[in-house]
C-alpha positions as CSV (number, residue, x, y, z in Angstrom):
1,X,-24.5,-3.3,-41.7
2,X,-23.3,-1.6,-44.9
3,X,-24.5,-3.0,-48.0
4,X,-22.4,-4.4,-50.9
5,X,-22.3,-1.8,-53.8
6,X,-22.6,-3.7,-56.7
7,X,-24.6,-3.9,-59.9
8,X,-27.5,-5.7,-58.1
9,X,-27.5,-2.9,-55.4
10,X,-27.3,0.0,-58.3
11,X,-30.2,-1.5,-60.2
12,X,-32.4,-1.9,-57.2
13,X,-31.8,1.7,-55.7
14,X,-30.9,3.9,-58.4
15,X,-34.6,4.0,-59.6
16,X,-36.0,5.0,-56.1
17,X,-35.0,8.7,-56.3
18,X,-36.0,11.2,-58.9
19,X,-34.0,13.6,-61.0
20,X,-35.5,16.4,-58.9
21,X,-34.1,14.8,-55.7
22,X,-30.7,14.2,-57.0
23,X,-30.4,17.9,-58.1
24,X,-31.9,19.0,-54.7
25,X,-29.1,16.7,-53.0
26,X,-26.4,17.8,-55.5
27,X,-25.9,14.5,-56.9
28,X,-25.5,13.8,-60.8
29,X,-28.8,12.0,-61.8
30,X,-26.6,10.2,-64.7
31,X,-24.3,8.8,-62.0
32,X,-26.1,5.6,-61.3
33,X,-23.9,4.7,-58.3
34,X,-24.5,7.8,-56.7
35,X,-28.1,8.0,-57.3
36,X,-28.4,4.4,-55.9
37,X,-26.1,5.7,-52.8
38,X,-28.4,8.7,-52.3
39,X,-31.3,6.3,-52.2
40,X,-30.1,4.1,-49.8
41,X,-28.9,6.9,-47.5
42,X,-32.1,8.5,-47.4
43,X,-34.0,5.6,-46.3
44,X,-30.8,4.5,-43.7
45,X,-29.7,7.7,-41.8
46,X,-28.0,5.8,-39.4
47,X,-26.2,3.8,-42.0
48,X,-24.9,5.7,-44.6
49,X,-22.7,4.8,-47.1
50,X,-20.4,7.4,-48.7
51,X,-19.2,7.1,-52.3
52,X,-15.5,7.1,-51.4
53,X,-16.1,4.3,-49.3
54,X,-18.0,2.4,-51.7
55,X,-16.7,0.0,-54.4
56,X,-14.9,2.2,-56.7
57,X,-15.6,1.8,-60.4
58,X,-12.8,1.2,-62.6
59,X,-11.6,4.0,-65.1
60,X,-14.1,4.0,-68.2
61,X,-11.1,3.5,-70.6
62,X,-8.2,1.3,-71.3
63,X,-4.8,2.4,-70.3
64,X,-1.9,1.2,-72.6
65,X,1.7,1.6,-71.3
66,X,5.5,0.5,-71.2
67,X,6.9,1.2,-67.8
68,X,8.0,4.7,-68.8
69,X,9.4,3.5,-72.1
70,X,8.4,4.5,-75.6
71,X,5.8,2.2,-77.2
72,X,3.9,2.2,-80.2
73,X,0.2,1.5,-80.6
74,X,-1.8,0.9,-84.0
75,X,-4.7,-1.1,-85.6
76,X,-6.6,-1.4,-88.7
77,X,-9.8,0.0,-88.6
78,X,-12.8,-2.5,-88.5
79,X,-15.0,-1.8,-85.6
80,X,-18.6,-0.7,-86.2
81,X,-18.8,2.5,-83.7
82,X,-16.3,4.7,-82.7
83,X,-12.9,4.8,-80.8
84,X,-11.5,7.7,-79.0
85,X,-8.0,8.2,-77.8
86,X,-6.3,10.6,-75.3
87,X,-2.9,11.1,-73.6
88,X,-4.5,13.2,-70.6
89,X,-7.7,11.7,-69.9
90,X,-9.5,15.2,-70.8
91,X,-9.1,15.9,-74.5
92,X,-10.4,12.9,-76.5
93,X,-9.9,12.5,-80.3
94,X,-11.5,10.2,-83.1
95,X,-9.0,7.3,-83.6
96,X,-9.0,5.5,-86.8
97,X,-6.1,3.3,-85.6
98,X,-3.2,5.1,-87.0
99,X,0.1,4.6,-85.4
100,X,0.4,6.5,-81.8
101,X,3.9,6.6,-80.1
102,X,4.1,7.5,-76.3
103,X,6.5,7.2,-73.5
104,X,3.8,7.6,-71.3
105,X,0.3,6.6,-71.2
106,X,-2.2,6.4,-74.1
107,X,-6.0,6.1,-72.9
108,X,-8.7,4.5,-75.5
109,X,-12.5,4.1,-75.1
110,X,-15.3,3.1,-77.5
111,X,-18.8,4.4,-78.4
112,X,-21.7,2.3,-80.0
113,X,-19.1,-0.5,-80.9
114,X,-20.3,-4.5,-81.0
115,X,-17.2,-5.7,-82.5
116,X,-13.5,-4.6,-82.4
117,X,-11.7,-7.1,-85.0
118,X,-14.4,-9.7,-86.3
119,X,-14.2,-13.4,-86.9
120,X,-12.5,-12.9,-90.5
121,X,-9.4,-11.3,-88.5
122,X,-6.4,-12.7,-87.6
123,X,-4.6,-9.7,-86.1
124,X,-5.6,-6.9,-84.0
125,X,-3.4,-4.4,-82.2
126,X,0.1,-3.6,-83.1
127,X,1.2,-2.7,-79.5
128,X,5.0,-2.8,-78.7
129,X,4.2,-1.8,-74.9
130,X,3.8,-4.2,-72.0
131,X,0.8,-3.3,-70.0
132,X,-3.1,-2.6,-70.9
133,X,-5.3,-2.1,-67.7
134,X,-9.0,-1.2,-67.3
135,X,-12.0,-3.0,-68.4
136,X,-12.0,-4.3,-72.3
137,X,-15.7,-3.5,-72.4
138,X,-15.0,0.0,-72.5
139,X,-13.7,-0.3,-76.1
140,X,-17.2,-1.1,-77.0
141,X,-19.1,1.6,-75.2
142,X,-17.6,3.3,-72.1
143,X,-20.9,5.1,-70.9
144,X,-22.6,1.5,-70.7
145,X,-19.7,0.5,-68.5
146,X,-19.8,3.6,-66.6
147,X,-23.3,2.9,-65.8
148,X,-22.8,-0.4,-64.4
149,X,-23.8,-2.4,-67.4
150,X,-22.5,-4.8,-70.1
151,X,-22.4,-3.4,-73.6
152,X,-23.5,-6.1,-76.2
153,X,-21.1,-8.1,-78.2
154,X,-21.1,-9.2,-81.8
155,X,-19.7,-12.6,-83.2
156,X,-15.9,-12.3,-83.1
157,X,-15.8,-9.2,-81.0
158,X,-12.2,-9.1,-79.4
159,X,-10.9,-12.1,-82.0
160,X,-7.2,-11.8,-82.0
161,X,-7.2,-8.3,-80.5
162,X,-3.6,-8.9,-78.8
163,X,-2.4,-11.8,-80.8
164,X,1.4,-11.4,-81.0
165,X,1.7,-8.5,-78.8
166,X,5.0,-10.3,-77.4
167,X,5.8,-7.7,-74.8
168,X,2.5,-7.9,-73.2
169,X,2.6,-8.9,-69.5
170,X,-0.3,-7.2,-68.2
171,X,-4.0,-7.8,-69.5
172,X,-7.3,-6.0,-69.4
173,X,-10.2,-7.3,-67.3
174,X,-12.5,-9.4,-69.3
175,X,-15.8,-9.0,-67.3
176,X,-18.7,-10.0,-69.7
177,X,-20.8,-12.9,-68.5
178,X,-22.9,-13.2,-71.7
179,X,-20.6,-14.3,-74.4
180,X,-20.9,-15.0,-78.1
181,X,-19.7,-16.8,-81.0
182,X,-15.7,-16.6,-81.2
183,X,-15.8,-13.4,-78.9
184,X,-12.1,-14.1,-77.4
185,X,-10.8,-16.2,-80.2
186,X,-7.0,-16.2,-80.3
187,X,-7.2,-12.8,-78.0
188,X,-4.0,-13.4,-76.6
189,X,-2.2,-16.1,-78.8
190,X,1.6,-15.7,-79.2
191,X,1.9,-13.2,-76.4
192,X,5.1,-15.0,-75.2
193,X,5.6,-12.9,-72.1
194,X,2.5,-13.3,-70.6
195,X,2.5,-15.3,-67.4
196,X,-1.0,-14.9,-65.9
197,X,-4.3,-15.2,-67.7
198,X,-7.1,-12.7,-67.0
199,X,-10.1,-14.1,-65.1
200,X,-12.8,-15.6,-67.1
201,X,-16.4,-15.5,-65.1
202,X,-18.9,-16.3,-67.6
203,X,-20.8,-19.6,-66.6
204,X,-22.5,-20.1,-69.9
205,X,-20.1,-20.3,-72.9
206,X,-20.7,-19.7,-76.9
207,X,-19.4,-21.7,-79.7
208,X,-15.7,-21.4,-79.9
209,X,-15.7,-18.3,-77.5
210,X,-12.4,-19.3,-76.1
211,X,-10.6,-21.0,-79.1
212,X,-7.2,-20.5,-79.4
213,X,-7.4,-17.8,-76.8
214,X,-3.8,-18.6,-75.3
215,X,-2.3,-20.7,-78.0
216,X,1.5,-20.3,-77.8
217,X,1.7,-18.0,-74.8
218,X,4.8,-19.8,-73.8
219,X,5.5,-18.1,-70.4
220,X,1.9,-18.8,-69.4
221,X,2.7,-21.0,-65.8
222,X,-0.5,-21.3,-64.3
223,X,-4.3,-21.0,-65.4
224,X,-7.3,-20.0,-63.2
225,X,-10.2,-22.2,-62.8
226,X,-12.8,-21.9,-65.8
227,X,-16.1,-22.0,-64.0
228,X,-18.4,-22.4,-67.1
229,X,-21.0,-25.3,-66.2
230,X,-22.8,-24.6,-69.5
231,X,-20.4,-25.4,-72.4
232,X,-20.8,-25.0,-76.2
233,X,-19.4,-26.7,-79.3
234,X,-15.6,-26.2,-79.6
235,X,-15.6,-23.6,-76.5
236,X,-12.2,-24.5,-75.1
237,X,-11.0,-25.6,-78.5
238,X,-6.9,-25.2,-78.7
239,X,-7.1,-22.9,-75.6
240,X,-3.8,-23.5,-74.3
241,X,-2.1,-25.2,-77.3
242,X,1.7,-24.8,-77.0
243,X,1.7,-23.0,-73.5
244,X,4.8,-24.7,-73.1
245,X,5.2,-23.7,-69.5
246,X,2.0,-24.3,-68.3
247,X,2.5,-26.9,-65.1
248,X,-0.9,-27.0,-64.0
249,X,-4.2,-27.1,-65.6
250,X,-7.3,-25.2,-64.5
251,X,-10.3,-26.7,-62.8
252,X,-13.1,-27.8,-65.1
253,X,-16.2,-28.2,-63.0
254,X,-18.7,-28.7,-66.0
255,X,-20.5,-32.1,-66.0
256,X,-22.5,-31.5,-69.2
257,X,-20.2,-31.3,-72.1
258,X,-20.8,-30.4,-75.7
259,X,-19.4,-31.5,-79.1
260,X,-15.5,-30.9,-79.2
261,X,-15.6,-28.6,-76.2
262,X,-12.2,-29.7,-75.0
263,X,-10.6,-30.6,-78.3
264,X,-6.7,-29.9,-78.3
265,X,-7.3,-27.6,-75.3
266,X,-3.7,-28.5,-73.7
267,X,-2.0,-29.4,-77.1
268,X,1.7,-29.3,-76.6
269,X,1.7,-28.3,-73.3
270,X,5.3,-30.1,-72.6
271,X,5.4,-28.8,-68.9
272,X,2.0,-30.0,-67.9
273,X,2.4,-32.6,-64.9
274,X,-1.0,-32.3,-63.6
275,X,-4.4,-33.0,-65.6
276,X,-7.9,-31.5,-64.2
277,X,-10.7,-33.7,-63.0
278,X,-12.9,-34.9,-65.7
279,X,-16.1,-35.8,-64.0
280,X,-18.7,-35.8,-66.6
281,X,-20.5,-39.0,-67.3
282,X,-22.6,-37.9,-70.2
283,X,-20.2,-37.3,-73.2
284,X,-20.6,-36.1,-76.5
285,X,-18.8,-36.2,-79.9
286,X,-15.2,-35.5,-79.9
287,X,-15.7,-33.9,-76.3
288,X,-12.1,-35.1,-75.1
289,X,-10.6,-35.5,-78.5
290,X,-6.6,-34.8,-78.5
291,X,-7.2,-33.2,-75.2
292,X,-3.5,-33.9,-73.9
293,X,-1.9,-34.6,-77.1
294,X,2.0,-34.3,-76.8
295,X,1.8,-33.3,-73.3
296,X,5.4,-35.2,-72.7
297,X,5.5,-34.4,-69.0
298,X,2.2,-35.7,-68.0
299,X,2.6,-38.7,-65.6
300,X,-1.0,-39.5,-64.7
301,X,-4.1,-39.5,-66.3
302,X,-7.5,-38.3,-64.8
303,X,-10.1,-40.8,-63.9
304,X,-12.8,-41.3,-66.8
305,X,-16.1,-42.4,-64.9
306,X,-18.4,-42.5,-68.1
307,X,-20.1,-45.8,-68.7
308,X,-21.4,-44.6,-72.1
309,X,-19.2,-43.2,-74.4
310,X,-19.8,-40.9,-77.7
311,X,-18.3,-40.9,-80.9
312,X,-14.6,-40.1,-80.9
313,X,-15.0,-38.8,-77.4
314,X,-11.4,-39.9,-76.2
315,X,-9.7,-40.1,-79.9
316,X,-5.9,-39.6,-79.4
317,X,-6.7,-38.0,-75.9
318,X,-3.2,-39.0,-74.5
319,X,-1.5,-39.7,-77.9
320,X,2.3,-39.0,-77.5
321,X,2.1,-38.5,-73.5
322,X,5.8,-40.1,-73.4
323,X,5.9,-40.1,-69.7
324,X,2.4,-41.4,-69.0
325,X,3.1,-44.9,-67.0
326,X,-0.6,-45.9,-66.1
327,X,-3.6,-45.8,-68.3
328,X,-6.8,-45.0,-66.1
329,X,-9.5,-47.7,-65.4
330,X,-12.1,-47.5,-68.4
331,X,-15.5,-48.5,-67.1
332,X,-17.4,-47.9,-69.9
333,X,-19.9,-50.6,-71.2
334,X,-21.6,-49.0,-74.2
335,X,-19.1,-48.3,-77.3
336,X,-19.2,-45.4,-79.8
337,X,-17.5,-45.1,-83.1
338,X,-13.9,-44.3,-83.0
339,X,-14.3,-43.8,-79.2
340,X,-10.8,-44.8,-78.0
341,X,-9.3,-44.7,-81.4
342,X,-5.3,-43.7,-80.5
343,X,-6.3,-42.8,-77.2
344,X,-2.6,-43.9,-75.9
345,X,-0.8,-44.1,-79.4
346,X,3.0,-43.6,-78.5
347,X,2.7,-43.6,-75.0
348,X,6.1,-45.0,-74.8
349,X,6.6,-45.3,-71.1
350,X,3.1,-46.6,-70.6
351,X,3.5,-50.1,-68.4
352,X,0.0,-50.4,-67.1
353,X,-3.4,-50.6,-68.9
354,X,-6.4,-52.6,-68.7
355,X,-8.5,-53.8,-71.8
356,X,-11.7,-52.1,-72.0
357,X,-14.7,-53.8,-69.9
358,X,-17.0,-53.5,-72.9
359,X,-18.0,-56.9,-74.5
360,X,-19.8,-55.1,-77.8
361,X,-17.9,-53.1,-80.1
362,X,-18.5,-50.2,-82.4
363,X,-16.8,-49.4,-85.7
364,X,-12.8,-48.5,-85.2
365,X,-13.7,-48.2,-81.4
366,X,-10.3,-49.6,-80.4
367,X,-8.4,-48.7,-83.3
368,X,-4.7,-48.0,-82.7
369,X,-5.8,-47.6,-78.9
370,X,-2.4,-48.9,-77.6
371,X,-0.3,-48.3,-80.9
372,X,3.4,-47.6,-80.3
373,X,3.2,-48.2,-76.7
374,X,6.6,-50.0,-76.6
375,X,6.9,-50.5,-73.1
376,X,3.2,-52.1,-72.5
377,X,2.9,-56.0,-72.3
378,X,-0.1,-58.2,-71.8
379,X,-2.5,-56.1,-74.1
380,X,-4.4,-58.0,-76.7
381,X,-2.9,-57.2,-80.3
382,X,-6.5,-56.2,-81.0
383,X,-5.8,-52.8,-79.5
384,X,-2.4,-52.4,-81.2
């Protein structure tokens, strides 16, 4: 049975053959995939795997293009290593971010970088084309990627890198699994023609790592599952805010939350009709705060199973959801400061809601919970 030629396979088999054996067999000792396949084939002569039949590695550079039409590419230099560009994949020149023009393709790669933009940056590439493909990590260190490894990132690594690239429709792969603070912050914000987001494979997140990542992507229709199970403070803050074409939210499987983890996540997603399941029972400060604020097409709220609340955990969660008809059951018996504050504020279509089960209150826990719900009757004025 043929093996899967992945990072694990390469790490296991590449060290098993010496440089001398590689040279004897005509294999480049620096090509770790070829080296691993040589080790496998020597040990399994009846089940050989050829490199051409193995999982092909992606190119060790990014490709910028515009469907054969002229485009420009520039950026202010603020990386901490070197960037190189080419127009033919053979001749590479150091690039300081000066304006490049092409009607074909421009290739970029990096050496020794840990950051491309940084936390203080609010703009990255000035790119007028439509497509950027490849592995984004090749801008950090292409040799590391070529060897099947992940380059290290510093805080704000790709922050706002493609922000306001309004013609962008195709994005590079984001394959990193170990994230850092604000690494993808605002990366594709205001890319108004982007209809599909890249997959985000990380399962353990970092502080504000996806903050405002797709804010203002007004053509984004559907988001992939976000597989992370270990969240961090503000990790999804504002992630899809003002994505006015987003119809379906991504799955959110995490059951252990972090402070402000989903704060403003779907703000003003005015086409969102289906919310994700929210199964967490251990809540944190502001975890769902303003999560669906002004989602005017949302007709059904997700179940909220937690019985012990945290400060401001549901604050303004559904404020301005003017199509919401029925509030979810609220089984919590242990309140916290401001936990339900303004939760359904201005939900003008809400006709069915229950008063919370809790008998003991916390400071401002029910303040303005149903304020402005003009279609709602039978709820105590204490919650209005």
